[in-house]
PDB file of N, CA, C and O in Angstrom, chain B, residues numbered from 101:
ATOM      1  N   MET B 101      35.350  77.433  41.266  1.00  0.00           N
ATOM      2  CA  MET B 101      35.459  77.631  42.682  1.00  0.00           C
ATOM      3  C   MET B 101      36.376  76.545  43.252  1.00  0.00           C
ATOM      4  O   MET B 101      36.361  75.403  42.792  1.00  0.00           O
ATOM      5  N   VAL B 102      37.166  76.913  44.248  1.00  0.00           N
ATOM      6  CA  VAL B 102      38.049  75.941  44.891  1.00  0.00           C
ATOM      7  C   VAL B 102      37.702  75.855  46.374  1.00  0.00           C
ATOM      8  O   VAL B 102      37.721  76.859  47.087  1.00  0.00           O
ATOM      9  N   LYS B 103      37.392  74.666  46.820  1.00  0.00           N
ATOM     10  CA  LYS B 103      37.129  74.398  48.233  1.00  0.00           C
ATOM     11  C   LYS B 103      38.431  73.890  48.841  1.00  0.00           C
ATOM     12  O   LYS B 103      38.979  72.889  48.378  1.00  0.00           O
ATOM     13  N   VAL B 104      38.936  74.570  49.878  1.00  0.00           N
ATOM     14  CA  VAL B 104      40.184  74.174  50.518  1.00  0.00           C
ATOM     15  C   VAL B 104      39.884  73.735  51.941  1.00  0.00           C
ATOM     16  O   VAL B 104      39.211  74.442  52.691  1.00  0.00           O
ATOM     17  N   SER B 105      40.387  72.562  52.305  1.00  0.00           N
ATOM     18  CA  SER B 105      40.229  72.046  53.663  1.00  0.00           C
ATOM     19  C   SER B 105      41.598  71.678  54.206  1.00  0.00           C
ATOM     20  O   SER B 105      42.464  71.212  53.465  1.00  0.00           O
ATOM     21  N   ARG B 106      41.786  71.884  55.479  1.00  0.00           N
ATOM     22  CA  ARG B 106      43.026  71.467  56.140  1.00  0.00           C
ATOM     23  C   ARG B 106      42.684  70.280  57.029  1.00  0.00           C
ATOM     24  O   ARG B 106      41.957  70.409  58.014  1.00  0.00           O
ATOM     25  N   GLU B 107      43.216  69.137  56.666  1.00  0.00           N
ATOM     26  CA  GLU B 107      42.926  67.899  57.394  1.00  0.00           C
ATOM     27  C   GLU B 107      44.208  67.085  57.575  1.00  0.00           C
ATOM     28  O   GLU B 107      44.846  66.692  56.598  1.00  0.00           O
ATOM     29  N   ALA B 108      44.576  66.839  58.826  1.00  0.00           N
ATOM     30  CA  ALA B 108      45.728  65.990  59.110  1.00  0.00           C
ATOM     31  C   ALA B 108      45.293  64.537  59.300  1.00  0.00           C
ATOM     32  O   ALA B 108      46.105  63.621  59.171  1.00  0.00           O
ATOM     33  N   ASP B 109      44.014  64.330  59.605  1.00  0.00           N
ATOM     34  CA  ASP B 109      43.473  63.005  59.872  1.00  0.00           C
ATOM     35  C   ASP B 109      43.223  62.265  58.557  1.00  0.00           C
ATOM     36  O   ASP B 109      42.477  62.746  57.703  1.00  0.00           O
ATOM     37  N   ASP B 110      43.845  61.098  58.396  1.00  0.00           N
ATOM     38  CA  ASP B 110      43.709  60.320  57.156  1.00  0.00           C
ATOM     39  C   ASP B 110      42.268  59.913  56.873  1.00  0.00           C
ATOM     40  O   ASP B 110      41.850  59.875  55.716  1.00  0.00           O
ATOM     41  N   GLU B 111      41.509  59.610  57.920  1.00  0.00           N
ATOM     42  CA  GLU B 111      40.116  59.207  57.726  1.00  0.00           C
ATOM     43  C   GLU B 111      39.294  60.351  57.134  1.00  0.00           C
ATOM     44  O   GLU B 111      38.468  60.128  56.250  1.00  0.00           O
ATOM     45  N   LYS B 112      39.515  61.559  57.612  1.00  0.00           N
ATOM     46  CA  LYS B 112      38.800  62.723  57.078  1.00  0.00           C
ATOM     47  C   LYS B 112      39.251  63.029  55.650  1.00  0.00           C
ATOM     48  O   LYS B 112      38.448  63.455  54.820  1.00  0.00           O
ATOM     49  N   ARG B 113      40.536  62.812  55.366  1.00  0.00           N
ATOM     50  CA  ARG B 113      41.041  63.031  53.999  1.00  0.00           C
ATOM     51  C   ARG B 113      40.356  62.062  53.036  1.00  0.00           C
ATOM     52  O   ARG B 113      39.984  62.443  51.926  1.00  0.00           O
ATOM     53  N   MET B 114      40.192  60.822  53.459  1.00  0.00           N
ATOM     54  CA  MET B 114      39.535  59.835  52.609  1.00  0.00           C
ATOM     55  C   MET B 114      38.050  60.185  52.428  1.00  0.00           C
ATOM     56  O   MET B 114      37.486  59.936  51.362  1.00  0.00           O
ATOM     57  N   ALA B 115      37.416  60.757  53.452  1.00  0.00           N
ATOM     58  CA  ALA B 115      36.016  61.171  53.336  1.00  0.00           C
ATOM     59  C   ALA B 115      35.877  62.284  52.298  1.00  0.00           C
ATOM     60  O   ALA B 115      34.916  62.300  51.528  1.00  0.00           O
ATOM     61  N   HIS B 116      36.838  63.215  52.276  1.00  0.00           N
ATOM     62  CA  HIS B 116      36.817  64.285  51.267  1.00  0.00           C
ATOM     63  C   HIS B 116      36.980  63.696  49.863  1.00  0.00           C
ATOM     64  O   HIS B 116      36.299  64.104  48.922  1.00  0.00           O
ATOM     65  N   LYS B 117      37.883  62.742  49.742  1.00  0.00           N
ATOM     66  CA  LYS B 117      38.112  62.098  48.438  1.00  0.00           C
ATOM     67  C   LYS B 117      36.839  61.373  47.981  1.00  0.00           C
ATOM     68  O   LYS B 117      36.473  61.436  46.807  1.00  0.00           O
ATOM     69  N   LYS B 118      36.171  60.688  48.912  1.00  0.00           N
ATOM     70  CA  LYS B 118      34.938  59.969  48.571  1.00  0.00           C
ATOM     71  C   LYS B 118      33.847  60.956  48.153  1.00  0.00           C
ATOM     72  O   LYS B 118      33.118  60.711  47.193  1.00  0.00           O
ATOM     73  N   GLU B 119      33.739  62.076  48.880  1.00  0.00           N
ATOM     74  CA  GLU B 119      32.763  63.115  48.511  1.00  0.00           C
ATOM     75  C   GLU B 119      33.029  63.595  47.085  1.00  0.00           C
ATOM     76  O   GLU B 119      32.099  63.768  46.297  1.00  0.00           O
ATOM     77  N   PHE B 120      34.314  63.812  46.760  1.00  0.00           N
ATOM     78  CA  PHE B 120      34.668  64.255  45.412  1.00  0.00           C
ATOM     79  C   PHE B 120      34.238  63.225  44.374  1.00  0.00           C
ATOM     80  O   PHE B 120      33.625  63.573  43.365  1.00  0.00           O
ATOM     81  N   GLU B 121      34.557  61.969  44.621  1.00  0.00           N
ATOM     82  CA  GLU B 121      34.229  60.919  43.650  1.00  0.00           C
ATOM     83  C   GLU B 121      32.719  60.808  43.430  1.00  0.00           C
ATOM     84  O   GLU B 121      32.264  60.591  42.307  1.00  0.00           O
ATOM     85  N   ILE B 122      31.950  60.957  44.507  1.00  0.00           N
ATOM     86  CA  ILE B 122      30.491  60.874  44.382  1.00  0.00           C
ATOM     87  C   ILE B 122      29.957  62.070  43.597  1.00  0.00           C
ATOM     88  O   ILE B 122      29.183  61.897  42.655  1.00  0.00           O
ATOM     89  N   THR B 123      30.366  63.288  43.979  1.00  0.00           N
ATOM     90  CA  THR B 123      29.834  64.470  43.299  1.00  0.00           C
ATOM     91  C   THR B 123      30.319  64.562  41.856  1.00  0.00           C
ATOM     92  O   THR B 123      29.628  65.126  41.008  1.00  0.00           O
ATOM     93  N   LYS B 124      31.491  64.019  41.568  1.00  0.00           N
ATOM     94  CA  LYS B 124      31.981  64.031  40.185  1.00  0.00           C
ATOM     95  C   LYS B 124      31.128  63.113  39.304  1.00  0.00           C
ATOM     96  O   LYS B 124      30.939  63.382  38.117  1.00  0.00           O
ATOM     97  N   SER B 125      30.625  62.047  39.884  1.00  0.00           N
ATOM     98  CA  SER B 125      29.859  61.077  39.089  1.00  0.00           C
ATOM     99  C   SER B 125      28.400  61.489  38.890  1.00  0.00           C
ATOM    100  O   SER B 125      27.712  60.924  38.040  1.00  0.00           O
ATOM    101  N   LEU B 126      27.919  62.468  39.664  1.00  0.00           N
ATOM    102  CA  LEU B 126      26.522  62.888  39.561  1.00  0.00           C
ATOM    103  C   LEU B 126      26.315  63.847  38.400  1.00  0.00           C
ATOM    104  O   LEU B 126      27.196  64.640  38.069  1.00  0.00           O
ATOM    105  N   ASN B 127      25.155  63.766  37.793  1.00  0.00           N
ATOM    106  CA  ASN B 127      24.813  64.650  36.694  1.00  0.00           C
ATOM    107  C   ASN B 127      23.374  65.102  36.858  1.00  0.00           C
ATOM    108  O   ASN B 127      22.442  64.447  36.391  1.00  0.00           O
ATOM    109  N   HIS B 128      23.209  66.253  37.541  1.00  0.00           N
ATOM    110  CA  HIS B 128      21.871  66.790  37.807  1.00  0.00           C
ATOM    111  C   HIS B 128      21.985  68.306  37.829  1.00  0.00           C
ATOM    112  O   HIS B 128      22.960  68.835  38.363  1.00  0.00           O
ATOM    113  N   PRO B 129      21.020  69.019  37.265  1.00  0.00           N
ATOM    114  CA  PRO B 129      21.122  70.481  37.195  1.00  0.00           C
ATOM    115  C   PRO B 129      21.148  71.178  38.556  1.00  0.00           C
ATOM    116  O   PRO B 129      21.574  72.330  38.638  1.00  0.00           O
ATOM    117  N   ASN B 130      20.709  70.516  39.621  1.00  0.00           N
ATOM    118  CA  ASN B 130      20.696  71.127  40.944  1.00  0.00           C
ATOM    119  C   ASN B 130      21.891  70.730  41.815  1.00  0.00           C
ATOM    120  O   ASN B 130      21.944  71.083  42.993  1.00  0.00           O
ATOM    121  N   ILE B 131      22.836  70.006  41.246  1.00  0.00           N
ATOM    122  CA  ILE B 131      24.021  69.577  41.990  1.00  0.00           C
ATOM    123  C   ILE B 131      25.257  70.156  41.323  1.00  0.00           C
ATOM    124  O   ILE B 131      25.472  69.983  40.124  1.00  0.00           O
ATOM    125  N   ILE B 132      26.074  70.851  42.126  1.00  0.00           N
ATOM    126  CA  ILE B 132      27.315  71.435  41.603  1.00  0.00           C
ATOM    127  C   ILE B 132      28.285  70.324  41.246  1.00  0.00           C
ATOM    128  O   ILE B 132      28.463  69.374  42.008  1.00  0.00           O
ATOM    129  N   LYS B 133      28.908  70.446  40.090  1.00  0.00           N
ATOM    130  CA  LYS B 133      29.822  69.437  39.560  1.00  0.00           C
ATOM    131  C   LYS B 133      31.211  69.606  40.159  1.00  0.00           C
ATOM    132  O   LYS B 133      31.735  70.719  40.207  1.00  0.00           O
ATOM    133  N   SER B 134      31.807  68.519  40.611  1.00  0.00           N
ATOM    134  CA  SER B 134      33.206  68.517  41.033  1.00  0.00           C
ATOM    135  C   SER B 134      34.069  68.259  39.807  1.00  0.00           C
ATOM    136  O   SER B 134      33.728  67.436  38.958  1.00  0.00           O
ATOM    137  N   ILE B 135      35.188  68.970  39.721  1.00  0.00           N
ATOM    138  CA  ILE B 135      36.021  68.885  38.530  1.00  0.00           C
ATOM    139  C   ILE B 135      37.358  68.200  38.810  1.00  0.00           C
ATOM    140  O   ILE B 135      37.776  67.320  38.058  1.00  0.00           O
ATOM    141  N   GLU B 136      38.026  68.602  39.887  1.00  0.00           N
ATOM    142  CA  GLU B 136      39.367  68.066  40.168  1.00  0.00           C
ATOM    143  C   GLU B 136      39.592  68.006  41.669  1.00  0.00           C
ATOM    144  O   GLU B 136      38.951  68.730  42.431  1.00  0.00           O
ATOM    145  N   PHE B 137      40.510  67.136  42.092  1.00  0.00           N
ATOM    146  CA  PHE B 137      40.832  66.946  43.507  1.00  0.00           C
ATOM    147  C   PHE B 137      42.350  66.895  43.647  1.00  0.00           C
ATOM    148  O   PHE B 137      43.023  66.147  42.937  1.00  0.00           O
ATOM    149  N   PHE B 138      42.880  67.694  44.564  1.00  0.00           N
ATOM    150  CA  PHE B 138      44.314  67.701  44.839  1.00  0.00           C
ATOM    151  C   PHE B 138      44.531  67.485  46.327  1.00  0.00           C
ATOM    152  O   PHE B 138      43.924  68.165  47.154  1.00  0.00           O
ATOM    153  N   ASP B 139      45.395  66.540  46.667  1.00  0.00           N
ATOM    154  CA  ASP B 139      45.731  66.271  48.065  1.00  0.00           C
ATOM    155  C   ASP B 139      47.187  66.674  48.268  1.00  0.00           C
ATOM    156  O   ASP B 139      48.104  65.991  47.811  1.00  0.00           O
ATOM    157  N   ASN B 140      47.381  67.784  48.956  1.00  0.00           N
ATOM    158  CA  ASN B 140      48.728  68.281  49.237  1.00  0.00           C
ATOM    159  C   ASN B 140      49.111  67.801  50.631  1.00  0.00           C
ATOM    160  O   ASN B 140      49.041  68.556  51.600  1.00  0.00           O
ATOM    161  N   GLY B 141      49.514  66.542  50.720  1.00  0.00           N
ATOM    162  CA  GLY B 141      49.817  65.892  51.986  1.00  0.00           C
ATOM    163  C   GLY B 141      50.792  66.622  52.885  1.00  0.00           C
ATOM    164  O   GLY B 141      50.521  66.756  54.079  1.00  0.00           O
ATOM    165  N   PRO B 142      51.931  67.107  52.361  1.00  0.00           N
ATOM    166  CA  PRO B 142      52.904  67.772  53.240  1.00  0.00           C
ATOM    167  C   PRO B 142      52.339  69.000  53.964  1.00  0.00           C
ATOM    168  O   PRO B 142      52.786  69.323  55.064  1.00  0.00           O
ATOM    169  N   LEU B 143      51.379  69.676  53.370  1.00  0.00           N
ATOM    170  CA  LEU B 143      50.773  70.859  54.004  1.00  0.00           C
ATOM    171  C   LEU B 143      49.430  70.538  54.659  1.00  0.00           C
ATOM    172  O   LEU B 143      48.768  71.432  55.186  1.00  0.00           O
ATOM    173  N   ASP B 144      49.025  69.258  54.629  1.00  0.00           N
ATOM    174  CA  ASP B 144      47.723  68.841  55.157  1.00  0.00           C
ATOM    175  C   ASP B 144      46.584  69.634  54.546  1.00  0.00           C
ATOM    176  O   ASP B 144      45.643  70.019  55.240  1.00  0.00           O
ATOM    177  N   GLU B 145      46.671  69.877  53.240  1.00  0.00           N
ATOM    178  CA  GLU B 145      45.629  70.620  52.527  1.00  0.00           C
ATOM    179  C   GLU B 145      44.979  69.746  51.464  1.00  0.00           C
ATOM    180  O   GLU B 145      45.636  68.944  50.800  1.00  0.00           O
ATOM    181  N   ILE B 146      43.692  69.921  51.327  1.00  0.00           N
ATOM    182  CA  ILE B 146      42.928  69.264  50.275  1.00  0.00           C
ATOM    183  C   ILE B 146      42.260  70.366  49.460  1.00  0.00           C
ATOM    184  O   ILE B 146      41.623  71.258  50.020  1.00  0.00           O
ATOM    185  N   HIS B 147      42.404  70.303  48.145  1.00  0.00           N
ATOM    186  CA  HIS B 147      41.802  71.289  47.246  1.00  0.00           C
ATOM    187  C   HIS B 147      40.824  70.561  46.339  1.00  0.00           C
ATOM    188  O   HIS B 147      41.189  69.606  45.653  1.00  0.00           O
ATOM    189  N   GLN B 148      39.593  71.015  46.343  1.00  0.00           N
ATOM    190  CA  GLN B 148      38.569  70.433  45.479  1.00  0.00           C
ATOM    191  C   GLN B 148      38.049  71.531  44.557  1.00  0.00           C
ATOM    192  O   GLN B 148      37.461  72.511  45.017  1.00  0.00           O
ATOM    193  N   VAL B 149      38.268  71.363  43.262  1.00  0.00           N
ATOM    194  CA  VAL B 149      37.818  72.335  42.266  1.00  0.00           C
ATOM    195  C   VAL B 149      36.411  71.947  41.841  1.00  0.00           C
ATOM    196  O   VAL B 149      36.149  70.813  41.438  1.00  0.00           O
ATOM    197  N   MET B 150      35.496  72.940  41.943  1.00  0.00           N
ATOM    198  CA  MET B 150      34.097  72.680  41.619  1.00  0.00           C
ATOM    199  C   MET B 150      33.583  73.722  40.633  1.00  0.00           C
ATOM    200  O   MET B 150      34.167  74.795  40.479  1.00  0.00           O
ATOM    201  N   GLU B 151      32.504  73.394  39.982  1.00  0.00           N
ATOM    202  CA  GLU B 151      31.826  74.290  39.054  1.00  0.00           C
ATOM    203  C   GLU B 151      31.438  75.577  39.789  1.00  0.00           C
ATOM    204  O   GLU B 151      31.017  75.538  40.945  1.00  0.00           O
ATOM    205  N   PHE B 152      31.583  76.709  39.107  1.00  0.00           N
ATOM    206  CA  PHE B 152      31.172  77.987  39.677  1.00  0.00           C
ATOM    207  C   PHE B 152      29.726  78.255  39.292  1.00  0.00           C
ATOM    208  O   PHE B 152      29.346  78.127  38.128  1.00  0.00           O
ATOM    209  N   VAL B 153      28.930  78.625  40.276  1.00  0.00           N
ATOM    210  CA  VAL B 153      27.533  78.969  40.035  1.00  0.00           C
ATOM    211  C   VAL B 153      27.317  80.376  40.563  1.00  0.00           C
ATOM    212  O   VAL B 153      27.479  80.633  41.756  1.00  0.00           O
ATOM    213  N   ASP B 154      26.955  81.279  39.677  1.00  0.00           N
ATOM    214  CA  ASP B 154      26.726  82.670  40.052  1.00  0.00           C
ATOM    215  C   ASP B 154      25.369  82.806  40.718  1.00  0.00           C
ATOM    216  O   ASP B 154      24.382  82.236  40.253  1.00  0.00           O
ATOM    217  N   GLY B 155      25.319  83.558  41.802  1.00  0.00           N
ATOM    218  CA  GLY B 155      24.047  83.777  42.486  1.00  0.00           C
ATOM    219  C   GLY B 155      24.229  83.832  43.982  1.00  0.00           C
ATOM    220  O   GLY B 155      25.322  84.101  44.480  1.00  0.00           O
ATOM    221  N   LEU B 156      23.161  83.579  44.687  1.00  0.00           N
ATOM    222  CA  LEU B 156      23.176  83.636  46.144  1.00  0.00           C
ATOM    223  C   LEU B 156      23.874  82.423  46.751  1.00  0.00           C
ATOM    224  O   LEU B 156      23.930  81.347  46.154  1.00  0.00           O
ATOM    225  N   GLU B 157      24.407  82.632  47.964  1.00  0.00           N
ATOM    226  CA  GLU B 157      24.879  81.508  48.764  1.00  0.00           C
ATOM    227  C   GLU B 157      23.649  80.735  49.217  1.00  0.00           C
ATOM    228  O   GLU B 157      22.573  81.315  49.370  1.00  0.00           O
ATOM    229  N   VAL B 158      23.795  79.449  49.429  1.00  0.00           N
ATOM    230  CA  VAL B 158      22.668  78.608  49.819  1.00  0.00           C
ATOM    231  C   VAL B 158      22.033  79.128  51.110  1.00  0.00           C
ATOM    232  O   VAL B 158      20.811  79.249  51.187  1.00  0.00           O
ATOM    233  N   LEU B 159      22.844  79.436  52.121  1.00  0.00           N
ATOM    234  CA  LEU B 159      22.286  79.907  53.383  1.00  0.00           C
ATOM    235  C   LEU B 159      21.552  81.238  53.221  1.00  0.00           C
ATOM    236  O   LEU B 159      20.543  81.473  53.885  1.00  0.00           O
ATOM    237  N   ASP B 160      22.051  82.102  52.349  1.00  0.00           N
ATOM    238  CA  ASP B 160      21.356  83.370  52.096  1.00  0.00           C
ATOM    239  C   ASP B 160      19.997  83.120  51.439  1.00  0.00           C
ATOM    240  O   ASP B 160      19.013  83.776  51.782  1.00  0.00           O
ATOM    241  N   ALA B 161      19.939  82.192  50.514  1.00  0.00           N
ATOM    242  CA  ALA B 161      18.683  81.886  49.831  1.00  0.00           C
ATOM    243  C   ALA B 161      17.664  81.284  50.803  1.00  0.00           C
ATOM    244  O   ALA B 161      16.467  81.549  50.692  1.00  0.00           O
ATOM    245  N   ILE B 162      18.133  80.486  51.741  1.00  0.00           N
ATOM    246  CA  ILE B 162      17.240  79.849  52.710  1.00  0.00           C
ATOM    247  C   ILE B 162      16.641  80.879  53.655  1.00  0.00           C
ATOM    248  O   ILE B 162      15.462  80.799  54.000  1.00  0.00           O
ATOM    249  N   THR B 163      17.449  81.844  54.074  1.00  0.00           N
ATOM    250  CA  THR B 163      16.978  82.835  55.057  1.00  0.00           C
ATOM    251  C   THR B 163      16.084  83.916  54.452  1.00  0.00           C
ATOM    252  O   THR B 163      15.421  84.649  55.186  1.00  0.00           O
ATOM    253  N   GLU B 164      16.058  84.021  53.125  1.00  0.00           N
ATOM    254  CA  GLU B 164      15.181  85.032  52.489  1.00  0.00           C
ATOM    255  C   GLU B 164      13.738  84.609  52.437  1.00  0.00           C
ATOM    256  O   GLU B 164      12.895  85.352  51.935  1.00  0.00           O
TER     257      GLU B 164
END
């Protein structure tokens, strides 16, 4: 799965990078693993590649 965010603000870009670094370092069966991070500065895009988990969306599971 790829999470794409559009952020022109450097502070928010750094927050995304920090989130990636934290989730990449975690190892728990209930936490989705982050795999790769790409910062496409000229387009103000951030791409975070994460483990794919088949099943319900979290919000759908909560509302059931």
